[in-house]
C-alpha positions in Angstrom: -107.7 -34.6 170.4 -111.2 -35.7 169.4 -113.3 -38.2 171.3 -113.9 -41.3 169.4 -116.7 -43.8 169.5 -114.8 -47.0 168.5 -111.3 -46.5 169.5 -109.3 -45.3 172.5 -106.1 -43.3 171.7 -103.2 -42.7 174.0 -100.0 -41.1 173.0 -96.3 -41.8 173.9 -93.9 -39.5 172.2 -95.0 -39.2 168.7 -96.6 -42.8 168.6 -100.3 -43.0 169.0 -101.5 -46.3 170.6 -105.0 -47.1 169.3 -107.1 -49.8 171.0 -110.6 -50.9 170.1 -113.2 -49.9 172.6 -115.2 -53.0 172.1 -114.1 -56.5 170.9 -117.5 -57.0 169.0 -117.7 -54.7 165.9 -120.9 -54.6 163.9 -120.6 -54.3 160.1 -121.8 -50.7 160.1 -119.4 -49.9 162.8 -116.3 -51.0 160.8 -116.8 -48.0 158.4 -116.9 -45.6 161.3 -113.8 -47.3 163.0 -111.9 -46.8 159.7 -113.0 -43.1 159.5 -111.7 -42.6 163.1 -108.3 -44.1 162.1 -108.1 -41.9 159.1 -109.0 -38.8 161.1 -106.0 -39.5 163.3 -103.8 -39.5 160.3 -105.3 -36.3 159.0 -104.7 -34.7 162.4 -101.0 -35.4 162.0 -100.8 -38.6 164.0 -98.4 -40.4 161.6 -97.1 -43.3 163.8 -100.1 -45.5 164.7 -99.9 -48.7 166.7 -103.2 -50.5 166.4 -103.8 -53.1 169.0 -106.2 -55.8 168.0 -106.1 -57.5 171.4 -106.0 -58.7 174.0 -109.4 -60.0 173.1 -109.9 -61.2 169.6 -112.2 -58.9 167.6 -115.5 -60.4 166.8 -116.6 -59.0 163.5 -117.2 -59.8 159.8 -113.5 -60.3 158.9 -113.8 -59.7 155.2 -115.3 -56.3 155.8 -112.9 -55.5 158.6 -109.7 -56.6 156.6 -110.9 -54.6 153.6 -111.3 -51.5 155.7 -107.9 -52.0 157.4 -106.3 -52.1 153.9 -108.1 -49.0 152.8 -107.1 -47.2 156.1 -103.5 -48.3 155.6 -103.5 -47.0 151.9 -105.0 -43.8 152.9 -102.5 -43.3 155.8 -99.5 -44.1 153.5 -100.6 -41.4 151.1 -100.6 -39.0 154.1 -97.0 -40.2 154.9 -98.2 -42.1 158.0 -97.5 -45.7 159.1 -99.7 -48.1 160.9 -98.4 -51.2 162.7 -100.7 -54.0 164.2 -99.9 -55.5 167.5 -101.4 -57.9 170.1 -102.9 -59.7 167.2 -104.4 -63.2 168.3 -103.7 -66.4 166.3 -107.3 -66.4 165.1 -107.1 -62.8 163.8 -103.7 -63.5 162.2 -105.1 -66.6 160.5 -107.8 -64.3 158.9 -104.9 -62.1 157.5 -103.0 -65.1 156.2 -106.1 -66.6 154.6 -106.5 -63.4 152.6 -102.7 -63.2 151.9 -102.7 -59.9 153.8 -100.2 -60.9 156.4 -97.5 -59.7 154.0 -99.2 -56.3 153.7 -98.9 -55.2 157.4 -96.3 -55.1 160.0 -97.3 -57.3 162.9 -95.6 -56.8 166.3 -96.3 -58.7 169.5 -97.1 -55.8 171.8 -97.0 -52.0 172.3 -93.4 -51.9 173.6 -92.4 -53.6 170.4 -94.3 -51.0 168.4 -92.5 -48.2 170.3 -89.2 -49.8 169.4 -90.2 -50.2 165.8 -90.9 -46.4 165.7 -87.7 -45.6 167.6 -89.4 -44.7 170.8 -88.5 -45.8 174.3 -91.3 -47.6 176.1 
């Protein structure tokens, strides 16, 4: 599996657990982060659990959320699913403010993501 600049990927069964390498994400890095997530999907990683914690991401949320929607849509076209876990209340509030809380599956932690995908943790 490729080395990534903005994410760390571990695998449990066929679920790929993705963590942000840094909690501070600059605007130009958000596009690169999205490309890395899409690359996972094109490499056949079709069950992605993206952890947005434990630290709250510090970024321009409008750009970050737009990129996550684009990534989710692209992954869905590939037959992949992405779930979000370890989302802080501040981050969840940003999803709610944009009415995107209905567009994603939010799970409390990685074990819940494994259960969602039918994997033992």
